[in-house]
PDB file with one MODEL, atoms N, CA, C and O in Angstrom:
MODEL        1
ATOM      1  N   MET A   1     129.855 188.636  17.794  1.00  0.00           N
ATOM      2  CA  MET A   1     129.571 187.653  19.138  1.00  0.00           C
ATOM      3  C   MET A   1     128.016 188.510  20.281  1.00  0.00           C
ATOM      4  O   MET A   1     128.272 189.463  19.544  1.00  0.00           O
ATOM      5  N   ALA A   2     127.422 188.756  20.759  1.00  0.00           N
ATOM      6  CA  ALA A   2     126.897 189.414  21.139  1.00  0.00           C
ATOM      7  C   ALA A   2     127.638 189.093  22.960  1.00  0.00           C
ATOM      8  O   ALA A   2     127.989 187.986  23.368  1.00  0.00           O
ATOM      9  N   LEU A   3     127.689 190.129  23.588  1.00  0.00           N
ATOM     10  CA  LEU A   3     127.979 189.942  24.978  1.00  0.00           C
ATOM     11  C   LEU A   3     126.676 189.834  26.573  1.00  0.00           C
ATOM     12  O   LEU A   3     126.954 190.325  27.667  1.00  0.00           O
ATOM     13  N   TYR A   4     125.665 189.272  26.344  1.00  0.00           N
ATOM     14  CA  TYR A   4     124.513 188.993  27.571  1.00  0.00           C
ATOM     15  C   TYR A   4     125.105 188.715  29.056  1.00  0.00           C
ATOM     16  O   TYR A   4     126.006 187.972  29.446  1.00  0.00           O
ATOM     17  N   SER A   5     124.034 189.818  29.879  1.00  0.00           N
ATOM     18  CA  SER A   5     124.657 189.611  31.086  1.00  0.00           C
ATOM     19  C   SER A   5     123.364 188.253  32.219  1.00  0.00           C
ATOM     20  O   SER A   5     122.998 187.159  31.790  1.00  0.00           O
ATOM     21  N   ALA A   6     123.119 188.634  33.109  1.00  0.00           N
ATOM     22  CA  ALA A   6     122.109 187.275  33.863  1.00  0.00           C
ATOM     23  C   ALA A   6     120.878 187.713  33.680  1.00  0.00           C
ATOM     24  O   ALA A   6     119.818 187.106  33.529  1.00  0.00           O
ATOM     25  N   ALA A   7     121.168 188.959  33.714  1.00  0.00           N
ATOM     26  CA  ALA A   7     119.308 189.570  33.533  1.00  0.00           C
ATOM     27  C   ALA A   7     119.103 189.938  32.104  1.00  0.00           C
ATOM     28  O   ALA A   7     118.027 190.524  31.984  1.00  0.00           O
ATOM     29  N   GLN A   8     119.591 189.839  31.243  1.00  0.00           N
ATOM     30  CA  GLN A   8     118.951 189.705  30.371  1.00  0.00           C
ATOM     31  C   GLN A   8     118.695 188.411  29.108  1.00  0.00           C
ATOM     32  O   GLN A   8     118.395 188.459  27.915  1.00  0.00           O
ATOM     33  N   VAL A   9     119.014 187.183  30.163  1.00  0.00           N
ATOM     34  CA  VAL A   9     118.375 186.407  29.491  1.00  0.00           C
ATOM     35  C   VAL A   9     117.851 185.362  30.350  1.00  0.00           C
ATOM     36  O   VAL A   9     118.118 185.007  31.498  1.00  0.00           O
ATOM     37  N   GLU A  10     116.886 184.903  29.314  1.00  0.00           N
ATOM     38  CA  GLU A  10     116.235 183.766  30.459  1.00  0.00           C
ATOM     39  C   GLU A  10     115.957 182.382  30.047  1.00  0.00           C
ATOM     40  O   GLU A  10     115.679 182.150  28.870  1.00  0.00           O
ATOM     41  N   THR A  11     116.011 181.417  30.952  1.00  0.00           N
ATOM     42  CA  THR A  11     116.468 180.119  30.516  1.00  0.00           C
ATOM     43  C   THR A  11     115.340 179.093  31.613  1.00  0.00           C
ATOM     44  O   THR A  11     115.130 179.106  32.826  1.00  0.00           O
ATOM     45  N   LYS A  12     114.741 178.174  30.338  1.00  0.00           N
ATOM     46  CA  LYS A  12     114.071 177.281  31.678  1.00  0.00           C
ATOM     47  C   LYS A  12     114.222 175.967  30.840  1.00  0.00           C
ATOM     48  O   LYS A  12     114.383 175.937  29.620  1.00  0.00           O
ATOM     49  N   THR A  13     114.144 174.857  31.697  1.00  0.00           N
ATOM     50  CA  THR A  13     114.770 173.269  31.141  1.00  0.00           C
ATOM     51  C   THR A  13     113.212 172.383  31.554  1.00  0.00           C
ATOM     52  O   THR A  13     112.508 172.566  32.548  1.00  0.00           O
ATOM     53  N   PHE A  14     113.061 171.686  30.749  1.00  0.00           N
ATOM     54  CA  PHE A  14     111.856 170.338  31.021  1.00  0.00           C
ATOM     55  C   PHE A  14     112.604 169.478  30.528  1.00  0.00           C
ATOM     56  O   PHE A  14     113.370 169.429  29.566  1.00  0.00           O
ATOM     57  N   VAL A  15     112.134 168.505  31.671  1.00  0.00           N
ATOM     58  CA  VAL A  15     113.047 167.296  31.690  1.00  0.00           C
ATOM     59  C   VAL A  15     111.282 165.808  31.517  1.00  0.00           C
ATOM     60  O   VAL A  15     110.696 165.638  32.587  1.00  0.00           O
ATOM     61  N   GLY A  16     111.039 165.457  30.984  1.00  0.00           N
ATOM     62  CA  GLY A  16     110.291 163.956  30.938  1.00  0.00           C
ATOM     63  C   GLY A  16     110.930 163.087  29.963  1.00  0.00           C
ATOM     64  O   GLY A  16     112.041 162.905  29.465  1.00  0.00           O
ATOM     65  N   ASP A  17     109.652 162.595  29.903  1.00  0.00           N
ATOM     66  CA  ASP A  17     110.030 161.356  28.484  1.00  0.00           C
ATOM     67  C   ASP A  17     109.154 161.132  27.307  1.00  0.00           C
ATOM     68  O   ASP A  17     107.934 161.078  27.461  1.00  0.00           O
ATOM     69  N   LEU A  18     109.711 160.996  26.125  1.00  0.00           N
ATOM     70  CA  LEU A  18     109.825 160.723  25.523  1.00  0.00           C
ATOM     71  C   LEU A  18     109.295 159.359  24.478  1.00  0.00           C
ATOM     72  O   LEU A  18     110.136 158.563  24.061  1.00  0.00           O
ATOM     73  N   THR A  19     108.395 159.272  24.266  1.00  0.00           N
ATOM     74  CA  THR A  19     107.964 157.604  23.800  1.00  0.00           C
ATOM     75  C   THR A  19     107.761 157.544  22.250  1.00  0.00           C
ATOM     76  O   THR A  19     107.676 156.520  21.572  1.00  0.00           O
ATOM     77  N   ALA A  20     107.720 158.404  21.967  1.00  0.00           N
ATOM     78  CA  ALA A  20     106.778 158.423  20.269  1.00  0.00           C
ATOM     79  C   ALA A  20     107.060 159.956  19.916  1.00  0.00           C
ATOM     80  O   ALA A  20     107.563 160.865  20.577  1.00  0.00           O
ATOM     81  N   THR A  21     106.433 159.881  18.342  1.00  0.00           N
ATOM     82  CA  THR A  21     106.733 160.988  18.074  1.00  0.00           C
ATOM     83  C   THR A  21     105.491 162.167  18.655  1.00  0.00           C
ATOM     84  O   THR A  21     104.326 161.802  18.496  1.00  0.00           O
ATOM     85  N   GLU A  22     105.680 163.297  19.194  1.00  0.00           N
ATOM     86  CA  GLU A  22     104.812 164.405  19.885  1.00  0.00           C
ATOM     87  C   GLU A  22     104.329 164.969  18.881  1.00  0.00           C
ATOM     88  O   GLU A  22     104.685 164.803  17.714  1.00  0.00           O
ATOM     89  N   HIS A  23     103.209 165.903  19.414  1.00  0.00           N
ATOM     90  CA  HIS A  23     103.321 167.171  18.766  1.00  0.00           C
ATOM     91  C   HIS A  23     103.157 168.298  19.680  1.00  0.00           C
ATOM     92  O   HIS A  23     103.425 168.091  20.863  1.00  0.00           O
ATOM     93  N   SER A  24     102.721 169.577  19.286  1.00  0.00           N
ATOM     94  CA  SER A  24     102.524 170.595  20.331  1.00  0.00           C
ATOM     95  C   SER A  24     101.547 170.635  20.358  1.00  0.00           C
ATOM     96  O   SER A  24     101.338 171.782  20.756  1.00  0.00           O
ATOM     97  N   GLY A  25     100.333 170.029  20.166  1.00  0.00           N
ATOM     98  CA  GLY A  25      98.874 170.190  20.359  1.00  0.00           C
ATOM     99  C   GLY A  25      98.577 168.886  21.440  1.00  0.00           C
ATOM    100  O   GLY A  25      97.520 168.612  22.009  1.00  0.00           O
ATOM    101  N   SER A  26      99.775 168.254  21.502  1.00  0.00           N
ATOM    102  CA  SER A  26      99.382 167.113  22.690  1.00  0.00           C
ATOM    103  C   SER A  26      98.925 167.472  24.123  1.00  0.00           C
ATOM    104  O   SER A  26      99.908 167.790  24.792  1.00  0.00           O
ATOM    105  N   ALA A  27      97.476 167.545  25.004  1.00  0.00           N
ATOM    106  CA  ALA A  27      98.012 167.940  26.298  1.00  0.00           C
ATOM    107  C   ALA A  27      98.677 167.107  26.974  1.00  0.00           C
ATOM    108  O   ALA A  27      98.904 165.938  26.661  1.00  0.00           O
ATOM    109  N   GLY A  28      99.034 167.692  27.967  1.00  0.00           N
ATOM    110  CA  GLY A  28     100.393 166.914  28.790  1.00  0.00           C
ATOM    111  C   GLY A  28     101.220 166.879  28.312  1.00  0.00           C
ATOM    112  O   GLY A  28     102.174 167.018  29.077  1.00  0.00           O
ATOM    113  N   SER A  29     101.510 166.740  27.218  1.00  0.00           N
ATOM    114  CA  SER A  29     102.850 166.246  26.834  1.00  0.00           C
ATOM    115  C   SER A  29     104.159 167.013  26.501  1.00  0.00           C
ATOM    116  O   SER A  29     103.960 168.036  25.846  1.00  0.00           O
ATOM    117  N   LEU A  30     105.278 166.780  26.767  1.00  0.00           N
ATOM    118  CA  LEU A  30     106.499 167.183  27.240  1.00  0.00           C
ATOM    119  C   LEU A  30     106.395 168.392  25.448  1.00  0.00           C
ATOM    120  O   LEU A  30     107.131 169.341  25.180  1.00  0.00           O
ATOM    121  N   THR A  31     106.010 168.204  25.166  1.00  0.00           N
ATOM    122  CA  THR A  31     106.095 169.381  23.911  1.00  0.00           C
ATOM    123  C   THR A  31     105.257 170.807  23.625  1.00  0.00           C
ATOM    124  O   THR A  31     105.413 171.887  23.056  1.00  0.00           O
ATOM    125  N   LYS A  32     103.931 169.821  24.672  1.00  0.00           N
ATOM    126  CA  LYS A  32     103.223 170.612  24.196  1.00  0.00           C
ATOM    127  C   LYS A  32     103.114 171.654  25.589  1.00  0.00           C
ATOM    128  O   LYS A  32     102.259 172.519  25.777  1.00  0.00           O
ATOM    129  N   GLN A  33     104.232 171.286  26.468  1.00  0.00           N
ATOM    130  CA  GLN A  33     105.052 172.643  27.302  1.00  0.00           C
ATOM    131  C   GLN A  33     105.829 172.973  27.131  1.00  0.00           C
ATOM    132  O   GLN A  33     106.188 173.843  27.924  1.00  0.00           O
ATOM    133  N   VAL A  34     106.671 172.671  26.146  1.00  0.00           N
ATOM    134  CA  VAL A  34     107.452 173.710  25.471  1.00  0.00           C
ATOM    135  C   VAL A  34     106.474 174.572  24.981  1.00  0.00           C
ATOM    136  O   VAL A  34     106.190 175.299  25.932  1.00  0.00           O
ATOM    137  N   GLY A  35     105.841 174.868  24.068  1.00  0.00           N
ATOM    138  CA  GLY A  35     105.887 175.151  23.072  1.00  0.00           C
ATOM    139  C   GLY A  35     104.201 175.745  23.741  1.00  0.00           C
ATOM    140  O   GLY A  35     103.465 176.261  22.901  1.00  0.00           O
ATOM    141  N   ASP A  36     103.915 175.691  24.534  1.00  0.00           N
ATOM    142  CA  ASP A  36     102.822 177.235  25.552  1.00  0.00           C
ATOM    143  C   ASP A  36     103.737 178.031  26.170  1.00  0.00           C
ATOM    144  O   ASP A  36     103.393 179.191  26.394  1.00  0.00           O
ATOM    145  N   TYR A  37     105.132 177.575  26.588  1.00  0.00           N
ATOM    146  CA  TYR A  37     106.391 178.503  26.908  1.00  0.00           C
ATOM    147  C   TYR A  37     106.805 179.196  26.863  1.00  0.00           C
ATOM    148  O   TYR A  37     107.090 180.219  27.484  1.00  0.00           O
ATOM    149  N   ILE A  38     107.099 178.067  24.887  1.00  0.00           N
ATOM    150  CA  ILE A  38     107.259 179.642  23.548  1.00  0.00           C
ATOM    151  C   ILE A  38     106.727 181.000  23.290  1.00  0.00           C
ATOM    152  O   ILE A  38     107.346 182.012  22.963  1.00  0.00           O
ATOM    153  N   LEU A  39     105.607 180.849  23.475  1.00  0.00           N
ATOM    154  CA  LEU A  39     104.480 180.844  23.107  1.00  0.00           C
ATOM    155  C   LEU A  39     104.209 182.434  24.006  1.00  0.00           C
ATOM    156  O   LEU A  39     103.566 183.402  23.601  1.00  0.00           O
ATOM    157  N   THR A  40     104.898 182.286  25.247  1.00  0.00           N
ATOM    158  CA  THR A  40     104.600 183.395  26.675  1.00  0.00           C
ATOM    159  C   THR A  40     105.245 183.949  26.336  1.00  0.00           C
ATOM    160  O   THR A  40     105.241 184.932  27.077  1.00  0.00           O
ATOM    161  N   LEU A  41     106.185 184.116  25.359  1.00  0.00           N
ATOM    162  CA  LEU A  41     107.501 185.084  25.775  1.00  0.00           C
ATOM    163  C   LEU A  41     106.814 185.867  24.849  1.00  0.00           C
ATOM    164  O   LEU A  41     105.862 185.392  24.229  1.00  0.00           O
ATOM    165  N   ASP A  42     107.131 186.834  24.711  1.00  0.00           N
ATOM    166  CA  ASP A  42     106.552 188.441  24.221  1.00  0.00           C
ATOM    167  C   ASP A  42     108.002 188.586  23.069  1.00  0.00           C
ATOM    168  O   ASP A  42     109.179 188.640  23.423  1.00  0.00           O
ATOM    169  N   SER A  43     107.425 188.628  21.511  1.00  0.00           N
ATOM    170  CA  SER A  43     108.670 188.259  20.461  1.00  0.00           C
ATOM    171  C   SER A  43     109.177 190.099  20.218  1.00  0.00           C
ATOM    172  O   SER A  43     110.055 190.528  19.471  1.00  0.00           O
ATOM    173  N   THR A  44     108.495 190.674  20.904  1.00  0.00           N
ATOM    174  CA  THR A  44     109.270 191.729  21.064  1.00  0.00           C
ATOM    175  C   THR A  44     110.498 192.702  22.392  1.00  0.00           C
ATOM    176  O   THR A  44     111.078 193.787  22.424  1.00  0.00           O
ATOM    177  N   ASN A  45     110.351 191.400  23.360  1.00  0.00           N
ATOM    178  CA  ASN A  45     111.182 191.271  23.985  1.00  0.00           C
ATOM    179  C   ASN A  45     112.055 190.122  24.534  1.00  0.00           C
ATOM    180  O   ASN A  45     112.812 189.984  25.494  1.00  0.00           O
ATOM    181  N   HIS A  46     111.630 189.372  23.526  1.00  0.00           N
ATOM    182  CA  HIS A  46     112.569 187.988  23.450  1.00  0.00           C
ATOM    183  C   HIS A  46     113.183 187.519  21.734  1.00  0.00           C
ATOM    184  O   HIS A  46     113.087 186.496  21.056  1.00  0.00           O
ATOM    185  N   ALA A  47     113.542 188.276  21.620  1.00  0.00           N
ATOM    186  CA  ALA A  47     114.765 188.746  20.160  1.00  0.00           C
ATOM    187  C   ALA A  47     114.749 187.086  19.603  1.00  0.00           C
ATOM    188  O   ALA A  47     114.113 186.388  18.813  1.00  0.00           O
ATOM    189  N   ASN A  48     116.022 186.948  20.686  1.00  0.00           N
ATOM    190  CA  ASN A  48     116.483 185.610  20.241  1.00  0.00           C
ATOM    191  C   ASN A  48     115.963 184.482  21.476  1.00  0.00           C
ATOM    192  O   ASN A  48     115.611 184.661  22.642  1.00  0.00           O
ATOM    193  N   ILE A  49     116.088 183.315  20.673  1.00  0.00           N
ATOM    194  CA  ILE A  49     115.076 182.415  21.274  1.00  0.00           C
ATOM    195  C   ILE A  49     115.685 181.458  20.841  1.00  0.00           C
ATOM    196  O   ILE A  49     115.485 181.203  19.653  1.00  0.00           O
ATOM    197  N   ALA A  50     117.031 180.210  21.919  1.00  0.00           N
ATOM    198  CA  ALA A  50     117.835 178.673  21.379  1.00  0.00           C
ATOM    199  C   ALA A  50     116.820 177.578  22.130  1.00  0.00           C
ATOM    200  O   ALA A  50     116.508 177.579  23.321  1.00  0.00           O
ATOM    201  N   VAL A  51     116.524 176.928  21.406  1.00  0.00           N
ATOM    202  CA  VAL A  51     115.825 175.027  21.572  1.00  0.00           C
ATOM    203  C   VAL A  51     117.073 174.050  22.084  1.00  0.00           C
ATOM    204  O   VAL A  51     117.996 173.903  21.282  1.00  0.00           O
ATOM    205  N   THR A  52     117.112 173.751  22.654  1.00  0.00           N
ATOM    206  CA  THR A  52     117.910 172.735  22.067  1.00  0.00           C
ATOM    207  C   THR A  52     117.573 171.147  22.928  1.00  0.00           C
ATOM    208  O   THR A  52     116.543 171.461  23.524  1.00  0.00           O
ATOM    209  N   SER A  53     117.811 169.881  23.261  1.00  0.00           N
ATOM    210  CA  SER A  53     117.944 169.014  23.368  1.00  0.00           C
ATOM    211  C   SER A  53     119.003 168.130  24.170  1.00  0.00           C
ATOM    212  O   SER A  53     120.223 168.264  24.073  1.00  0.00           O
ATOM    213  N   THR A  54     118.242 167.064  25.100  1.00  0.00           N
ATOM    214  CA  THR A  54     120.216 166.193  24.934  1.00  0.00           C
ATOM    215  C   THR A  54     119.152 165.078  25.560  1.00  0.00           C
ATOM    216  O   THR A  54     118.306 165.412  26.390  1.00  0.00           O
ATOM    217  N   ALA A  55     119.262 163.999  25.173  1.00  0.00           N
ATOM    218  CA  ALA A  55     119.103 162.059  25.369  1.00  0.00           C
ATOM    219  C   ALA A  55     119.491 162.162  26.874  1.00  0.00           C
ATOM    220  O   ALA A  55     120.663 162.529  26.957  1.00  0.00           O
ATOM    221  N   LEU A  56     118.939 161.974  28.043  1.00  0.00           N
ATOM    222  CA  LEU A  56     119.099 161.674  29.637  1.00  0.00           C
ATOM    223  C   LEU A  56     119.926 160.100  29.887  1.00  0.00           C
ATOM    224  O   LEU A  56     119.428 159.142  30.479  1.00  0.00           O
ATOM    225  N   GLY A  57     120.622 160.125  29.571  1.00  0.00           N
ATOM    226  CA  GLY A  57     121.138 158.257  29.094  1.00  0.00           C
ATOM    227  C   GLY A  57     120.259 157.829  28.216  1.00  0.00           C
ATOM    228  O   GLY A  57     119.716 158.341  27.237  1.00  0.00           O
ATOM    229  N   TYR A  58     120.190 156.399  28.933  1.00  0.00           N
ATOM    230  CA  TYR A  58     119.435 155.273  27.651  1.00  0.00           C
ATOM    231  C   TYR A  58     117.961 155.516  28.622  1.00  0.00           C
ATOM    232  O   TYR A  58     117.588 155.924  29.722  1.00  0.00           O
ATOM    233  N   GLY A  59     117.384 154.856  27.135  1.00  0.00           N
ATOM    234  CA  GLY A  59     115.609 154.707  27.508  1.00  0.00           C
ATOM    235  C   GLY A  59     115.096 156.392  26.263  1.00  0.00           C
ATOM    236  O   GLY A  59     115.827 156.818  25.369  1.00  0.00           O
ATOM    237  N   THR A  60     114.108 156.808  26.535  1.00  0.00           N
ATOM    238  CA  THR A  60     113.659 158.270  26.262  1.00  0.00           C
ATOM    239  C   THR A  60     113.552 159.282  27.361  1.00  0.00           C
ATOM    240  O   THR A  60     112.781 160.158  26.968  1.00  0.00           O
ATOM    241  N   LYS A  61     113.832 159.451  28.133  1.00  0.00           N
ATOM    242  CA  LYS A  61     114.014 160.458  28.904  1.00  0.00           C
ATOM    243  C   LYS A  61     115.055 161.687  28.291  1.00  0.00           C
ATOM    244  O   LYS A  61     116.195 161.606  27.834  1.00  0.00           O
ATOM    245  N   VAL A  62     114.352 162.585  28.445  1.00  0.00           N
ATOM    246  CA  VAL A  62     115.159 163.960  27.322  1.00  0.00           C
ATOM    247  C   VAL A  62     114.798 165.206  28.739  1.00  0.00           C
ATOM    248  O   VAL A  62     113.981 165.259  29.658  1.00  0.00           O
ATOM    249  N   ALA A  63     116.164 166.247  28.139  1.00  0.00           N
ATOM    250  CA  ALA A  63     116.260 167.173  28.692  1.00  0.00           C
ATOM    251  C   ALA A  63     115.614 168.099  27.799  1.00  0.00           C
ATOM    252  O   ALA A  63     114.982 167.208  27.231  1.00  0.00           O
ATOM    253  N   ILE A  64     115.099 169.543  26.967  1.00  0.00           N
ATOM    254  CA  ILE A  64     114.580 170.562  26.708  1.00  0.00           C
ATOM    255  C   ILE A  64     114.984 171.548  27.431  1.00  0.00           C
ATOM    256  O   ILE A  64     114.471 171.979  28.463  1.00  0.00           O
ATOM    257  N   THR A  65     116.105 171.985  26.771  1.00  0.00           N
ATOM    258  CA  THR A  65     116.491 173.525  27.274  1.00  0.00           C
ATOM    259  C   THR A  65     115.998 174.597  25.874  1.00  0.00           C
ATOM    260  O   THR A  65     116.131 174.361  24.674  1.00  0.00           O
ATOM    261  N   VAL A  66     115.172 176.283  26.803  1.00  0.00           N
ATOM    262  CA  VAL A  66     114.837 177.057  26.129  1.00  0.00           C
ATOM    263  C   VAL A  66     115.359 178.060  26.558  1.00  0.00           C
ATOM    264  O   VAL A  66     114.964 178.196  27.716  1.00  0.00           O
ATOM    265  N   VAL A  67     116.403 179.294  26.134  1.00  0.00           N
ATOM    266  CA  VAL A  67     117.245 179.805  26.294  1.00  0.00           C
ATOM    267  C   VAL A  67     116.494 181.336  25.621  1.00  0.00           C
ATOM    268  O   VAL A  67     116.516 181.153  24.403  1.00  0.00           O
ATOM    269  N   ALA A  68     115.927 182.575  25.869  1.00  0.00           N
ATOM    270  CA  ALA A  68     115.511 183.181  25.422  1.00  0.00           C
ATOM    271  C   ALA A  68     116.195 184.453  26.424  1.00  0.00           C
ATOM    272  O   ALA A  68     116.478 184.365  27.619  1.00  0.00           O
ATOM    273  N   THR A  69     116.380 185.834  25.369  1.00  0.00           N
ATOM    274  CA  THR A  69     116.860 186.792  25.180  1.00  0.00           C
ATOM    275  C   THR A  69     115.719 188.192  26.000  1.00  0.00           C
ATOM    276  O   THR A  69     114.729 188.641  25.423  1.00  0.00           O
ATOM    277  N   LYS A  70     116.190 188.655  27.409  1.00  0.00           N
ATOM    278  CA  LYS A  70     115.800 189.729  27.875  1.00  0.00           C
ATOM    279  C   LYS A  70     115.016 191.037  27.187  1.00  0.00           C
ATOM    280  O   LYS A  70     114.726 192.015  27.876  1.00  0.00           O
TER     281      LYS A  70
ENDMDL
END
């Protein structure tokens, strides 16, 4: 397992509602925001990308976290 410092890791969390199946092409959707962010990461400098999602209590509120190495 590799050891990373704070300077080597970039983390971004998105919070929103998912009311149905969403596709990354849907304008204004949470999945579009996450997909667009991942596309901004330079694949030569952000070799490892991890995406996690968590339900925030009951209902449709979720948190999606993207972690990338620099």
